[in-house]
N, C-alpha and C positions, 0 to 999 in steps of 0.2 A: 342244039336245042337248049341244053343246060346254060350254055354261055349266053344265049338270047335272053332267057328267063332272068338270069342274074344282072344282065345289062338293064333289062326292063325295070327291074325292082329298084336298082340304083338310080335309074333316070327318074322313076316315079317318086322316090323319096326326096330327090332333089327339087322337083317340081312342087312337091308338097310343102317343103321348108321354105322355098321362094315364096310360095302363096301365103303361108303363115306369116312370113315377115312383112309381106305387103299389107296383109289385113291388119296385123299389129301396128304397123307404121301408120296406117290411114286412120286407125281408131284413136291412136295418140294424137294425131294432128287434129282430128275432129273434135276430141274432148278439149284440146288446148284452145282451139278456135272458139269453140262454144263458150268456155271458161272466160276468155277474154272479152268475147262480145258481152257476156253476162256481166262481167265486172265493169265495162264501159257503160252499159246500161244502167247498173246500179249507181254508179258515179254520176251520170247524167240526172237521174232521179233524185239523187241527194241534192245536187245543185239546184234543180228546180223547186225541190221542197223548201230549200233555204231561201231561195228568191220568193217563193209564195208566202213564207212565213213573215219575211220582212215587209212585203207589199200588203200582207193582211194586217200587219201591226199599223202601218202607215195609213191604211183605209180606215181601220177602226179609230185611229187617233183623229182623223179628220172628221169622221162622222160624229165622234163624241164632241168635238169642238163645235161642229154645226149645231148640235143639240143644245149645248151649253149656250151658244149664242141666241138660240131661239128662246131659251128659258130667260136669258136676261132681257130679251126683247118684251116678253110679257111680264116682267117684273118679278119674276121668281128668283132671279140671281142678281148680283151686282158684279160690275165689271172686274172687281177684284178676285171674283170666283173663276175667271177665265184663265188666270195664271196658273199654270200646272208645271210640275217638275222643274222648279227654278230656284235661284238663289239671287238675291240683290244685295249689292255691296255699296256703301256710301257713307255719308256724314249725318249730322243731326237731322238734316232735311229728310234724308231717306229714312231715318228712325221714326219719323212721323208715320209711316205705314204701319209700323208696329205699335207705337204708342197710342194711335187712334183705334187700333184693332182691325185694320184692314188686310193686313198680311199677318200669317202666323209668325210668332217670334223666331221659329226655327228656319224660317226663310229669309230673315233679314240679318245681314251681317253689317251693321251700321251702329255708329255712336257719335256723340258729341266730339268735335275736335278731330275727326278721323279725316285722313287724306289718303291719296293713293299709295302712300307708304304702308298703309295698314292692310292693304289687299292680301299680301302673303300670309297674314294671320289665319286666313281661311283655308289654307291648303289641305289640312287634315280633314276639315268638314267636307271640302269639295272631293277629296279622295275616297271618302267613305261614303257620301251620298251619290256620286256621279250624276249631278243634275244635268238635264239636257239643255237648259238655258241659263245663262249668266248674264245679269243686268248690272250696270254700274253707273253711279252718278256721284260724282265728287266736283270740287272747284272753288268753292268759297275760301275754305282754309288752305287750299292749294295756292290760290293766287295770293293770300295774305303771306304765305311763307315763300312764294316765289319758287316753288319746287321745280327743279330741272331747268330753271332759267337764270340762275345765279352765274357768275363768271366761272367758266371751266365745266359747267353742266352740259350735258348732251341734248337737252330740250325737254320740255314737259311730256311731249308726245312719246319720246323715247323711253322715258322713265315710266310712263303709263303702261306702254306696250310691254315692257320687260316684266311689269308686275302681273299684268294679266296673262302672260305666257307661262308664268310660274303655276298658274292654276290649269291652264290647258295641258301642261306637261303631266299632270295627274288626271286629267278629264279630257283627252284629246277630241273626243266627239262632240264636245258642247258647243253650242251657238253663242256668240258673244254679241251683245246689245249695249252700246255706250250712249248714255244722255248727254246732250249738250249741257253746259252750265246755265242754269236759270239767272239772270242778272238780279241783283239787289236793287232798291229803290234809289232814286236820285238822292234823297235825304240821307240814306245809309251809306252812299258813296262818298258823301262829304265827309263822313266820320272815318272812313277807311279807304283812301285813295286807291289802294293796290287792287280793289275789287273792280276797278274801272279797266280791267283788262280782259273781259269777257270775250269780246270778238277775237282777240288774237289767240287766246287759249282754245276756243271752240275751232278755229281754223286749224290749229294742231291736233285736236282730237278727231276731226273729220278726216284730216290727212291719214291719220293713224289707221282709222277704221277703213279707208279706201284701199291702203296698201295691204291690209291683212284679210280683206274680204269680210270684215265685221259690219255690223249694222249700227249706223249713227243715227241716234233719236234726235230730231231737231225740235227743241222746245221754244223757240223763239216766239212763235204766234200765241203761246199761252201767256208770256210775261208782258207782252206789249212794251217792250224797252223799260220795264220796271214800273209801268204805270198802271198794270192791271190790279183788279181788287182782289188779289190773292194773298197778300202779306200781312203777316202779324205786325204789332206796332214797332218792332226793331227794323223792319223793312228787309229782312233777310230769310226768316223762316215763314212757312206757309200756314194759311188758315185751313181749318179741317175740310172744308168742302172742295177746296182745290185739289186734293189727292185723287178725287174721282176724274178730274179733267187730265190730270197728269198720267195716271193709270191707264186711261183710255187712249192718250196719245202714244204711250209706250206699246200697248197692245195692238193698236192699229197699224204702227210702224212695223211691227214684228210680223203681223199677218201679211203685209204687203211684201215684205222682204222674204218670207218663206213661201210665197206663192210661186 
């Protein structure tokens, strides 16, 4: 009888220990599974939240732009007010946007005599500002100096591309919009025959844009082959009213490309 009681107690203890081990094991497994499930859930929520914020920003930007366009339509704003988060690079023609007061000075990186070789002077500005949109318009001085087209040079488009990519290296999310060269008048061409290479240079600019996924802004219709009433007496620089047409063409091309 004593042996039976001893055996029973030993057997009972073994069963109890096994039960407790199973209970602890199942609890640990349950907690681990719940933790993993919760972690996955939190990760999913964070991802969705990030997507929602990006979408919200895009939606707000679209709505704001639509409201601005409506205000321009009723005369409350001008076309220049629709340009947001941008920098524009160029020569004396582009400088007109600043000198006539159409764009704030801090948005215009342009000056007389500038060529595409001056683009990298704006690297620090781009790095600090991180603009969403980068506009470019060069050509008259570039053709005069035959940049990229002299013997041994890689080509105007290759040099232009290298300069723009220096900016993208510090602002990789920026969108790029490159203006075609607006020709000078026939009278001006007689004084500087090198300016008579607009078609060839523009073909290179367009090819550059196509292979990089950048937007090419075609300005041919604005100039009418140099016959439009948009030029100052020198036949190269533009009259003040032309800047509204030019800005509108840039904006509409950008809007179409971004759609």
